[in-house]
C-alpha positions, 0 to 999 in steps of 0.5 A: 195378925201382926200390926200394920200401917195404912194411910187414912186418906187417898192420894190426892191429885196434887200429891201424885203430881209432885211425884210426876214432877220429881221424875219418879212417877208417870201418868198415862191417863187422859185430861178429860174433865173426869180425870183429876190429874191436870198436866197444865198445873191447874190445881182445881181438882188437886185435893181430889183423890187421884184417879185412873192410875194403873198398878205400875204407877201406883207402885212407883208412887208408893216406892217414891214415898218409901211405902208399899201397896197393901197385899 
Protein backbone atom coordinates (compact mmCIF):
# COMPACT_ATOMS: atom_id res chain seq x y z
CA UNK A 1 0.00 0.00 0.00
CA UNK A 2 1.29 3.45 -0.82
CA UNK A 3 1.44 6.13 1.85
CA UNK A 4 -1.62 8.26 2.61
CA UNK A 5 -2.76 11.13 4.79
CA UNK A 6 -5.75 11.08 7.12
CA UNK A 7 -6.81 13.71 9.64
CA UNK A 8 -6.16 12.93 13.29
CA UNK A 9 -9.43 14.39 14.53
CA UNK A 10 -13.01 14.68 13.39
CA UNK A 11 -14.31 17.88 11.81
CA UNK A 12 -15.77 20.10 14.52
CA UNK A 13 -19.10 21.89 14.33
CA UNK A 14 -17.25 25.25 14.21
CA UNK A 15 -15.04 24.10 11.34
CA UNK A 16 -18.06 22.91 9.39
CA UNK A 17 -19.96 26.13 10.12
CA UNK A 18 -17.05 28.12 8.63
CA UNK A 19 -17.60 26.23 5.36
CA UNK A 20 -21.35 26.98 5.49
CA UNK A 21 -20.65 30.65 6.24
CA UNK A 22 -18.24 30.77 3.26
CA UNK A 23 -21.05 29.52 1.03
CA UNK A 24 -19.25 26.30 0.04
CA UNK A 25 -21.24 23.92 2.23
CA UNK A 26 -24.82 23.43 3.25
CA UNK A 27 -26.32 21.87 6.34
CA UNK A 28 -29.66 20.11 6.19
CA UNK A 29 -29.74 18.68 9.71
CA UNK A 30 -31.91 19.97 12.50
CA UNK A 31 -31.36 22.16 15.51
CA UNK A 32 -32.55 19.85 18.28
CA UNK A 33 -30.26 19.47 21.30
CA UNK A 34 -28.52 16.34 19.96
CA UNK A 35 -27.28 18.19 16.86
CA UNK A 36 -23.91 19.88 17.22
CA UNK A 37 -24.38 22.46 14.44
CA UNK A 38 -26.02 25.71 15.56
CA UNK A 39 -27.56 28.05 12.99
CA UNK A 40 -27.64 30.88 15.53
CA UNK A 41 -23.90 31.01 16.06
CA UNK A 42 -24.05 29.70 19.64
CA UNK A 43 -20.66 28.03 19.88
CA UNK A 44 -21.55 25.94 22.94
CA UNK A 45 -20.90 22.74 20.95
CA UNK A 46 -18.42 24.26 18.51
CA UNK A 47 -15.60 21.96 19.55
CA UNK A 48 -17.77 18.82 19.27
CA UNK A 49 -17.53 16.70 16.12
CA UNK A 50 -20.11 17.72 13.53
CA UNK A 51 -22.92 15.19 13.35
CA UNK A 52 -25.72 14.27 10.97
CA UNK A 53 -23.94 15.51 7.85
CA UNK A 54 -24.85 13.53 4.75
CA UNK A 55 -22.39 12.18 2.17
CA UNK A 56 -22.88 15.07 -0.25
CA UNK A 57 -22.27 17.61 2.52
CA UNK A 58 -19.13 15.74 3.62
CA UNK A 59 -17.77 15.78 0.06
CA UNK A 60 -18.44 19.54 -0.19
CA UNK A 61 -16.53 20.15 3.06
CA UNK A 62 -13.58 18.02 1.99
CA UNK A 63 -13.44 19.78 -1.38
CA UNK A 64 -13.55 23.19 0.35
CA UNK A 65 -10.54 22.10 2.43
CA UNK A 66 -8.70 20.85 -0.68
CA UNK A 67 -9.01 17.27 0.52
CA UNK A 68 -11.15 14.23 -0.24
CA UNK A 69 -12.97 11.53 1.66
CA UNK A 70 -11.34 8.18 2.34
CA UNK A 71 -12.20 5.37 -0.05
